[in-house]
C-alpha positions in Angstrom: 108.8 114.1 115.7 105.9 112.9 113.3 102.2 113.2 114.4 99.1 112.0 112.2 95.8 112.4 113.5 92.8 111.5 111.8 94.7 112.0 108.0 92.1 111.5 105.2 92.3 112.1 101.5 89.2 111.0 98.7 90.0 111.7 95.4 86.8 112.5 93.1 86.9 112.8 89.3 84.7 111.1 86.4 81.6 110.3 88.5 84.2 108.0 90.9 84.9 108.8 94.4 88.0 107.3 96.0 89.0 107.1 99.7 92.3 106.5 99.4 93.2 107.1 102.9 90.6 106.9 106.1 90.9 108.6 109.1 94.5 107.7 109.5 96.0 108.3 113.1 99.8 107.6 113.9 102.8 109.0 115.6 107.0 108.4 115.6 109.3 109.4 117.9 113.0 110.4 117.8 115.5 107.2 117.2 112.3 105.1 115.6 111.8 103.5 112.9 107.8 103.0 112.2 107.2 100.7 109.4 103.9 101.8 107.0 103.4 98.7 105.7 100.7 97.4 103.1 100.2 96.1 99.5 100.4 98.5 96.4 97.6 100.9 96.3 97.4 100.9 100.4 97.9 104.2 100.6 101.0 104.8 101.6 102.3 107.0 99.2 99.8 109.0 99.6 99.9 109.5 103.1 103.9 109.9 102.8 102.9 113.4 100.5 100.4 114.5 102.9 103.1 114.8 105.6 105.7 116.4 103.5 102.9 119.1 102.4 102.9 117.9 99.0 99.0 116.8 99.1 96.5 118.5 100.5 94.4 116.1 103.0 90.5 116.5 102.5 90.5 116.3 106.2 92.5 115.4 109.7 96.3 117.1 109.7 99.9 115.6 109.9 102.3 117.4 112.3 106.3 117.1 111.6 108.4 118.9 114.4 105.4 120.9 115.8 104.6 121.9 112.4 101.4 121.4 109.9 102.2 120.1 106.6 98.8 122.1 105.5 100.1 125.9 107.1 103.5 125.6 107.2 104.7 122.9 104.2 108.2 124.7 104.1 108.9 124.3 107.3 107.9 120.8 107.2 110.2 120.5 104.2 113.2 122.0 105.6 113.0 119.2 108.4 112.7 116.3 106.4 114.8 114.2 104.1 112.9 112.2 101.2 114.4 108.8 99.7 112.2 107.4 97.2 112.6 104.8 94.3 110.6 107.3 92.0 113.4 110.0 92.7 116.2 110.7 89.9 119.5 112.8 89.7 120.1 115.2 87.2 122.3 113.5 84.6 124.8 116.2 83.7 125.8 117.5 87.3 128.1 115.6 89.2 127.6 114.4 92.8 129.0 117.6 94.1 126.9 119.6 92.3 124.1 118.5 93.1 124.5 117.9 97.0 125.7 121.8 97.2 123.2 122.7 95.0 120.2 121.4 97.1 122.0 122.8 100.0 121.3 125.9 98.7 117.8 125.2 98.3 117.3 124.2 101.8 119.1 127.6 102.9 122.7 126.1 103.9 125.4 128.3 104.5 128.2 127.7 101.8 130.3 127.0 104.5 128.0 124.7 106.3 127.2 122.8 102.8 130.6 122.2 102.2 131.4 120.6 105.8 128.5 118.6 105.1 129.4 117.7 101.5 132.8 116.2 102.9 130.9 114.7 106.1 128.4 112.8 103.7 131.0 111.9 101.2 133.3 109.8 103.3 130.1 108.3 104.9 128.9 107.0 101.9 132.4 106.8 100.1 131.5 109.3 97.2 135.6 110.6 96.4 136.0 108.7 93.5 133.6 110.0 91.6 132.8 113.3 93.5 132.8 115.4 90.5 132.2 112.7 87.5 128.6 113.3 85.7 125.7 111.5 86.8 125.1 109.8 83.9 128.1 108.1 83.4 127.4 106.5 87.2 126.4 102.6 87.9 123.4 102.4 89.6 124.8 101.7 93.3 126.6 104.8 93.2 123.9 106.6 92.0 121.9 105.2 94.8 124.2 106.4 97.3 124.2 110.1 96.1 120.5 110.3 96.3 120.5 108.8 100.0 123.3 111.9 100.6 121.1 113.9 99.0 118.4 113.5 101.4 121.2 113.8 104.4 122.5 117.2 103.2 120.1 119.4 105.1 120.6 117.0 108.0 117.1 116.7 108.7 115.7 115.4 112.0 113.2 113.4 110.1 113.3 110.6 107.2 110.8 109.6 104.9 111.4 106.4 102.5 109.0 105.6 100.1 109.5 101.8 98.7 113.4 102.9 99.3 114.3 98.9 98.0 112.2 98.7 94.8 114.4 97.5 92.2 117.2 96.9 93.8 119.8 93.9 94.3 120.7 92.6 97.4 123.9 94.7 97.6 121.5 97.7 96.8 119.2 96.3 99.3 121.7 96.1 101.9 123.0 99.8 101.8 119.8 100.8 102.3 119.2 98.8 105.1 122.9 100.3 106.9 121.4 103.6 106.2 118.4 103.2 108.4 120.7 101.8 110.7 122.8 104.7 110.5 119.8 107.5 110.8 118.2 106.0 113.3 121.5 106.1 115.5 121.7 109.4 115.0 118.5 109.8 116.4 116.3 110.6 113.6 112.5 110.1 113.7 112.1 107.6 110.2 109.0 106.0 108.3 109.5 103.6 105.9 106.9 102.7 103.2 106.9 99.2 101.8 105.0 96.0 100.8 107.7 94.0 101.4 107.0 92.7 104.6 109.9 90.7 105.4 112.4 93.7 105.0 110.3 95.6 107.3 110.8 93.3 109.8 114.3 93.3 109.9 114.4 96.7 110.5 111.7 98.7 112.1 110.6 98.9 115.9 107.0 99.8 115.3 104.3 98.7 112.3 101.1 100.0 111.2 99.6 97.7 108.9 97.6 99.4 106.1 94.9 97.9 103.9 92.7 100.0 101.5 93.4 103.5 103.3 92.4 101.9 106.4 95.2 101.3 109.6 93.9 97.6 110.5 96.1 97.4 113.2 99.3 98.8 115.3 102.2 97.9 117.4 105.8 96.0 117.8 106.5 92.9 116.7 105.5 91.3 119.7 102.6 93.3 120.3 101.0 92.1 116.6 102.5 88.5 117.4 100.4 88.6 120.4 97.1 90.2 118.8 97.3 88.0 115.5 98.7 85.1 117.2 100.7 84.5 114.2 105.0 84.4 113.5 105.8 86.8 110.6 104.5 89.9 109.8 103.2 88.3 106.1 100.9 86.0 108.2 100.0 88.8 110.3 99.3 91.1 107.9 96.7 88.6 106.5 95.3 87.8 109.6 94.5 91.3 110.6 93.3 92.6 107.4 91.2 89.3 107.1 92.7 89.2 103.4 92.2 86.0 101.8 95.9 84.4 100.3 94.7 83.9 97.1 93.8 88.0 96.4 95.8 90.6 94.7 96.8 92.3 98.1 98.5 89.2 99.4 100.6 88.9 95.9 101.9 92.5 97.0 102.2 92.3 100.4 104.5 89.6 100.4 106.3 90.2 96.8 
């Protein structure tokens, strides 16, 4: 469902040349959760933006359900649901209005949009506050609305960018349950995070990203055999050859 081949992004300006992503290749199948792991600044968000068609690569390509993001960005967006810690809600709209608005943006018919709204309201227990303004909702309620919004067009592919950032234990568990749900629905999922302990609980395969390079990839057992380590944090330190006192380690193990 997702193919990334030789993806590279170089930012130039003020006499500097920064290679944020360097010749990155991986793939994700239906019903698979792929963990794109690494410290802040490793190139994870830049990669997701190129996959989604929001950022043009310097070279290489990303393909989603057979559509290259550089050639068919709108077709890609129709097939992807995005969950990001940095995404917000329209504070003066209700969850019902937001979900129907986004369904309309995706070209969903009104009849189907209302069917999906009812299904998601049941799934995420939105009924009690479905018609309240989002400005009045709690953090947990807003989180559930954001998760429902990413699914309103029933996409086959999900991208989650640092989805647990800033969340407490209960909020993090909601994200875990959400990922299990979309995997069980057969969706292809990429989870981008620097929280390696969380990824270890969730993902089927892992790509360890450091300074824009994919230093290793595989299942937990494959990475364990390659590194000789027993946790993802130790595997990252070993395979990326990162010194324990570096800032990268502090970010990767946060």
